[in-house]
C-alpha positions, 0 to 999 in steps of 0.5 A: 140515888142510893144503891139497893144493898138488899139484893145480890146482883147476878155477877161473879161474886157468888160461889155456884153450888156452895150455900152459906150453911155449907161454907160454915160447916166446911170452914169450921172443920179447920177453925174448930180445931183445938185453939192450942193448935193455933197457939203453937204457931200464930204467936201470942196474939193468935192472929190468923192473918198477916202482920205488918213488918214494913221494912223493920226487923220485927218479930212476929208478935211485934208485927202483929201488934203493928198490924192491929194498930194499923187497922185501928187507924184505918178505922178512924178510931179515937176511943170508945167507938162501937165496933163490929168484928165479923169473923173475929176468930180467937179475938185478937182484934176484938180484945185489942180494940177493947183494951187499947181504945176502950171500944165496945166490940161485938165479935161475930164468928160461927165457930163454937170453939172460937166463941168459947175461947174468945169469951174466956180470953176477954174475961181473963183480960178484964174486958168482958164488959166491953166485948159481946160475942155472937155465934152467927154467920154474917148472913144471919146478922140483922144490920141496924146502922149502929156501928162506928166501924166494921172489920172483916179481917181475912174472912171474905175468902171463906164467904160464898156470897161476897156481895151479900156479906159486904152489903150487910157490913155496909148497912151495919155502919152509921153515917160516917162509919168506916169499913176495913177489909183485908183479903187474899186475892188472885192477881187478876181474873185470868189468874183465878181462872187458870190457877184456882182449879189446879190440884195444889190450890184446890187442896188448900181451899178444900182440904185445909180451909174447907171452903176458900174462894179467892177473888181478884181485888177488882171484884171486891172493890166493885162489890164495895162500890155497889153497897154505896160506900166510898172507897178511901184507901187500898194497901198492898200487904203481900210482902208482909203476908209472905214474911208472916207465913214464913214465921208461921212455918218456922213455928210449926217446924219447931213445934211439930211434936206438940202439933201432932200430939194435939192432932196426929198428922196435922203438922205436915198438913199445915206445912203443905198449906203454908209452903203452897201459900208462900210459893204463890205470893206475888206470882198468882196471889196478893193480899190487900187491905182496903177501907171505905166510909159510909159517906158521899164524899169519903175523907182524907185519913191517916195512912201511917 
């Protein structure tokens, strides 16, 4: 029997009192800042999630490229696939997959600023024929089962209804298609109950991101299982995110004058967020990547 992925169960995955529209408006308050702000500290790929350092002595840009390669492998890409990038940001993954794998990528984000930047970036790189932008929320998508791969990289935290978002992602996949999700999580439901209400946590969630709601990994994996997909891998990337955040903070400090010239007072706000985040890694929060496949059996995939 195939699970019903069209409805949201009455579980802990929804955020009471926050609608999808509320979350979009609140989150865009951060992501609609000028792209030049993020270029000052994210690195050349403008990828707003962790790099992949492993044990190597890599630069931030090298680690971000390694992470994009890791995502492509986890998605089982060989070349020419059709990919849905939900929460595409400024297009780091979208443009990488289009350029390096010849993929046809549909990039979804509700941010007008990000859509404009991504469209210009794809055109500048000669990828306009492979990249389609879609300014919508994941909740407004009409999944048709036509994608070989779907990615949600660092976006689940901003979505008030995780289950509905993951169900949409699952229904977007063709049989045998892969889902990749990376998410920052509380270590456990106990940690979420204790630390989420604290002032520092609420400051980051509400005053930096506009809306952010971290869940324990167990809740997210249960939601994926409810979609009918088969889980095939889970990777702890917490150490990598800690190194990434440190690199971002160093960049903000080095570019403080430039950041504040773009948005007065923003440098201190960003540093407060980055320092709070770094303090929590491994203690109260973790960062995971997990992969699932639209298949009854799953499969053995490359994990390098």
